[in-house]
C-alpha positions in Angstrom: 11.0 -43.1 -26.9 10.0 -39.8 -25.2 12.4 -37.0 -26.3 10.4 -34.3 -24.4 12.7 -32.1 -22.3 12.0 -32.1 -18.5 10.9 -28.7 -17.3 13.5 -26.8 -15.3 12.7 -26.8 -11.6 13.1 -23.5 -9.7 12.9 -23.1 -6.0 12.2 -19.6 -4.6 13.0 -19.3 -0.8 11.2 -16.4 1.0 12.9 -15.3 4.2 11.4 -13.4 7.1 11.8 -12.9 10.8 9.3 -15.4 12.0 7.2 -15.1 15.2 6.0 -17.2 18.1 3.1 -19.5 17.3 1.9 -19.6 20.9 2.6 -17.7 24.2 4.8 -20.6 25.3 7.0 -20.0 22.2 7.6 -16.4 23.0 10.6 -17.0 25.3 12.5 -19.4 23.0 11.7 -17.2 20.0 13.3 -14.2 21.9 16.3 -16.4 22.8 16.9 -17.3 19.2 16.7 -13.7 18.3 19.2 -12.5 20.8 21.5 -15.4 20.3 22.1 -14.3 16.7 25.6 -12.8 16.3 24.0 -10.3 13.9 21.9 -8.9 16.8 24.4 -9.3 19.6 28.0 -9.3 18.4 29.4 -10.6 21.7 31.2 -13.9 21.2 30.1 -17.2 22.7 29.5 -18.4 25.3 28.8 -14.9 26.7 26.2 -14.2 23.9 24.3 -17.4 24.9 24.2 -16.2 28.5 23.0 -12.7 27.5 20.4 -14.2 25.2 19.1 -16.3 28.1 19.0 -13.3 30.4 17.3 -10.9 28.0 14.8 -13.5 26.7 13.8 -14.4 30.3 13.5 -10.7 31.3 11.5 -9.7 28.2 9.3 -12.7 27.8 6.5 -11.6 30.1 6.2 -8.2 28.4 6.3 -9.8 25.0 3.7 -12.4 26.0 1.4 -9.5 26.9 2.0 -8.0 23.5 1.2 -11.2 21.6 -1.9 -11.8 23.9 -3.4 -8.7 22.3 -3.3 -10.3 18.8 -4.6 -13.7 19.6 -1.6 -15.2 21.5 0.5 -15.8 18.4 2.2 -14.0 15.5 0.3 -13.9 12.2 3.5 -13.5 10.2 3.8 -17.2 9.1 0.2 -17.3 7.8 0.6 -14.0 6.0 4.0 -15.1 4.5 2.4 -18.3 3.3 -0.3 -16.3 1.6 2.4 -14.2 -0.1 4.3 -17.3 -1.1 1.2 -18.9 -2.6 0.4 -15.7 -4.5 3.9 -15.4 -5.8 4.0 -19.0 -6.9 0.8 -18.5 -8.9 2.3 -15.5 -10.7 5.6 -17.2 -11.3 4.0 -20.3 -12.8 2.3 -18.0 -15.3 5.3 -15.8 -16.1 7.8 -18.8 -16.2 5.6 -21.3 -18.1 8.5 -23.5 -19.2 9.6 -24.1 -15.6 8.2 -25.7 -12.5 8.5 -23.2 -9.8 7.8 -23.8 -6.1 8.0 -21.2 -3.3 9.3 -22.1 0.1 9.3 -20.2 3.4 12.2 -19.9 5.8 12.0 -18.0 9.1 15.0 -16.8 11.0 14.0 -17.2 14.6 11.0 -19.6 14.7 9.5 -22.4 12.6 10.0 -23.2 9.8 13.7 -22.6 10.4 16.0 -22.5 7.5 17.3 -26.0 8.2 13.7 -27.4 7.9 13.2 -25.5 4.7 16.5 -26.7 3.3 15.3 -30.3 3.7 12.2 -29.5 1.7 14.1 -27.8 -1.0 16.5 -30.8 -1.2 13.5 -33.1 -1.8 12.2 -30.8 -4.5 15.7 -31.2 -6.2 15.6 -27.8 -8.1 17.9 -26.9 -10.9 18.1 -23.3 -9.6 17.4 -21.6 -6.3 16.5 -17.9 -5.9 16.8 -16.5 -2.3 14.4 -13.6 -1.7 14.5 -11.9 1.7 11.1 -10.2 2.4 13.0 -7.2 3.9 12.9 -4.4 1.3 16.0 -2.8 2.8 19.3 -4.7 3.2 20.7 -4.9 6.8 23.4 -6.9 8.4 20.7 -7.8 11.1 18.1 -9.1 8.7 18.8 -10.1 5.1 22.5 -10.8 5.8 21.7 -12.9 8.8 19.1 -15.0 6.9 21.3 -15.5 3.9 24.3 -16.5 6.0 22.2 -19.0 7.9 20.8 -20.4 4.6 24.3 -20.9 3.2 25.3 -22.9 6.3 22.2 -25.2 6.3 22.2 -25.6 2.5 25.7 -26.9 2.6 24.8 -29.2 5.4 21.8 -30.5 3.5 24.0 -31.2 0.4 22.1 -28.8 -1.8 24.1 -28.3 -5.0 21.8 -26.3 -7.2 22.8 -22.9 -8.7 21.8 -20.3 -6.2 21.3 -16.6 -6.4 20.4 -14.1 -3.7 18.4 -10.9 -4.1 19.9 -8.6 -1.5 17.5 -5.6 -1.5 14.7 -3.9 -3.3 13.9 -0.6 -1.5 12.9 1.3 -4.7 11.6 -1.6 -6.8 8.6 -0.4 -8.9 6.1 -3.0 -7.7 6.8 -2.4 -4.0 6.8 1.4 -4.5 3.6 1.4 -6.5 1.8 -0.7 -3.9 3.0 1.6 -1.1 2.2 4.7 -3.0 -1.4 3.7 -3.6 -1.9 2.7 0.0 -0.4 6.1 1.0 -2.8 8.0 -1.2 -5.7 6.2 0.3 -4.6 7.0 3.8 -3.9 10.7 3.0 -7.3 10.9 1.4 -8.9 9.5 4.6 -7.0 12.0 6.7 -8.0 14.9 4.5 -11.6 13.9 4.5 -11.7 13.7 8.3 -10.0 17.0 8.9 -9.9 19.1 5.7 -8.3 22.1 7.5 -5.6 20.2 9.3 -2.0 19.7 7.9 -1.3 16.1 7.0 2.1 14.7 8.1 3.4 11.3 6.9 5.8 9.2 8.9 7.6 6.4 7.1 8.2 4.3 10.2 10.9 1.6 10.1 12.3 -0.8 12.7 15.2 0.9 14.3 18.9 -0.3 14.7 21.5 0.6 17.4 23.5 3.5 16.2 26.8 1.6 16.8 25.6 -1.2 14.6 25.4 1.2 11.6 28.7 2.9 12.5 30.5 -0.4 13.1 29.3 -2.2 10.0 28.5 0.6 7.5 25.0 -0.9 7.4 23.1 0.5 4.4 19.7 0.1 6.0 19.1 3.8 7.0 20.0 5.0 3.5 17.8 2.5 1.8 14.9 3.4 4.1 15.3 7.0 2.9 15.7 5.9 -0.7 12.4 4.0 -0.5 10.5 6.8 1.2 11.6 9.3 -1.5 10.5 6.9 -4.3 7.1 6.2 -2.7 6.4 10.0 -2.3 7.5 10.6 -5.8 5.2 7.8 -7.1 2.3 9.1 -5.0 2.8 12.6 -6.5 2.9 11.1 -10.0 -0.3 9.0 -9.4 -2.1 11.9 -7.8 -0.4 15.3 -8.8 -2.9 17.4 -6.8 -1.5 15.8 -3.6 2.0 17.4 -4.1 1.3 20.1 -1.5 -1.2 18.1 0.6 1.3 16.5 3.0 4.8 16.7 4.3 6.9 13.6 5.2 9.9 12.2 7.0 11.4 8.9 8.1 11.4 7.8 11.7 12.3 4.6 13.6 10.4 2.4 16.1 10.8 -0.6 18.4 13.8 0.6 20.4 14.9 -1.8 23.1 17.8 -1.6 25.6 20.0 1.2 26.8 22.0 1.8 23.6 21.5 4.9 21.4 19.4 4.0 18.3 19.2 5.7 15.0 16.5 8.4 14.8 14.4 10.3 15.0 12.1 8.0 16.9 8.5 7.5 15.7 7.1 8.1 19.2 8.9 11.4 19.5 7.7 12.5 16.1 4.1 11.6 16.9 4.3 13.8 20.0 5.6 16.7 17.9 2.9 16.2 15.3 0.4 16.5 18.2 1.9 19.8 19.3 1.3 21.0 15.7 -2.3 19.7 15.8 -1.6 17.8 12.6 -3.3 14.8 11.1 -0.8 11.9 11.0 -0.4 9.1 8.5 2.1 6.3 9.5 3.6 4.0 6.8 5.3 0.8 8.0 7.9 1.1 5.2 10.2 -1.8 6.4 7.4 -4.3 7.1 5.6 -6.2 4.3 3.4 -8.3 6.6 1.4 -7.4 9.7 2.9 -8.5 13.0 3.4 -7.3 16.5 5.3 -4.1 15.5 2.3 -3.0 13.3 -0.7 -4.5 15.1 0.3 -3.6 18.6 3.1 -1.0 18.5 1.7 1.1 15.7 -2.1 0.4 16.0 -2.4 0.4 19.8 0.5 1.9 21.6 1.4 4.7 19.2 -2.2 5.5 18.5 -2.6 6.1 22.3 0.4 8.4 22.2 -1.1 10.3 19.2 -4.5 10.7 21.0 -2.9 12.0 24.2 -0.5 14.3 22.3 -3.3 16.1 20.4 -2.9 14.5 16.9 -6.1 15.4 15.0 -6.4 12.1 13.2 -4.1 9.0 13.2 -4.2 6.8 10.1 -2.0 3.7 9.8 -1.2 2.5 6.3 -1.5 -1.3 6.1 1.4 -3.5 5.1 1.6 -4.4 1.4 0.7 -8.0 2.1 -0.5 -9.7 -1.0 -1.2 -6.5 -2.9 -1.1 -7.5 -6.6 1.4 -4.8 -7.6 3.7 -6.0 -4.8 3.4 -9.7 -5.7 4.1 -8.9 -9.4 7.1 -6.9 -8.2 8.4 -9.9 -6.3 7.9 -12.0 -9.5 9.9 -9.4 -11.5 12.7 -9.6 -8.9 12.8 -13.4 -9.3 12.7 -13.2 -13.1 15.6 -10.6 -13.1 17.6 -12.8 -10.8 17.2 -15.8 -13.1 18.6 -13.7 -16.0 21.3 -11.8 -14.1 24.9 -12.9 -14.2 25.7 -11.3 -10.8 25.0 -12.3 -7.2 24.1 -10.5 -5.0 22.0 -8.1 -7.0 19.3 -5.5 -6.2 16.8 -7.0 -8.7 17.5 -5.0 -11.8 20.9 -5.4 -13.4 24.1 -5.4 -11.4 24.3 -1.8 -10.4 25.1 -1.1 -6.7 22.1 0.7 -5.2 23.9 2.2 -2.2 26.5 4.9 -1.7 30.1 3.9 -1.1 29.9 4.9 2.5 27.5 2.0 3.2 30.4 -0.5 3.6 28.2 -3.5 4.5 26.3 -3.4 1.2 27.0 -6.7 -0.5 27.7 -4.8 -3.7 30.5 -2.9 -2.0 31.8 -6.1 -0.5 31.8 -7.9 -3.8 33.4 -5.0 -5.7 
């Protein structure tokens, strides 16, 4: 008789936005995006009609954008690479468990329902939900986690489940970003030694009324992360303390609503007026996609050149940087040990100020 205990099975689900895998997929991808109540709060059926109208209107422009990067989004391939790297680390750091990483995208394949079916077949003892959004927002992490809860119930998944809500200042993420920032600042200084270096931590924007209506903690967490990254960069390379200035800005504004600011495009123009060298850090994106490869690398680079920026350096997304992947594994390990849910990845402390009413820690008391 074999008395050997069966290894505990752990499923880690990585969440991301997703992206069209062909030019024909652009319009339905946009429809799925704008039909999400977290993006457009209008009730159905009006939201469905608005999503149809907006996706039809925006599809040609979006198709031109994706055509510049091969006719498809690279985000699924890059997320798969992150998942494979994370699974490799977890199976070393959790040797007594069988850990498998799954990918769930919000607005294109693999949708959460598809992934839930795969997780059900794996039959895990525990599930850790890990949004690949460093900063929590009602429009990203909350939307993905809410969708997962719905499809997991439908799939009959009964395993113990914990969600990691946010990790804007987690050491692994911060260290990876700080090293990339140092490399970029070094490049800018080498190209123009006498020019001031300005750093923009560019994050995807949100409508101002979304933040005001929900108390969304996203802007505060973006700022928290930027401060932590700059502090880490100064610790790693103390001689750079006076070599650059920095601020947070926001990109990807669409529609007539007022968005949180300042805007990245406006700040690039101001940097040009000061004849500065500019380093742009995509602080809210952990994978390359249209907002980095087209908006930052092509469109904003042209703005910088025409505005008089001395040198424009874009910091790459953290991708599969070893420090970042180890950081994600630490988050999973902490979640497995933590008694609370949701949690920021280290204990049960609430990371946001009380004013950010949408923070899940505030909601859970």
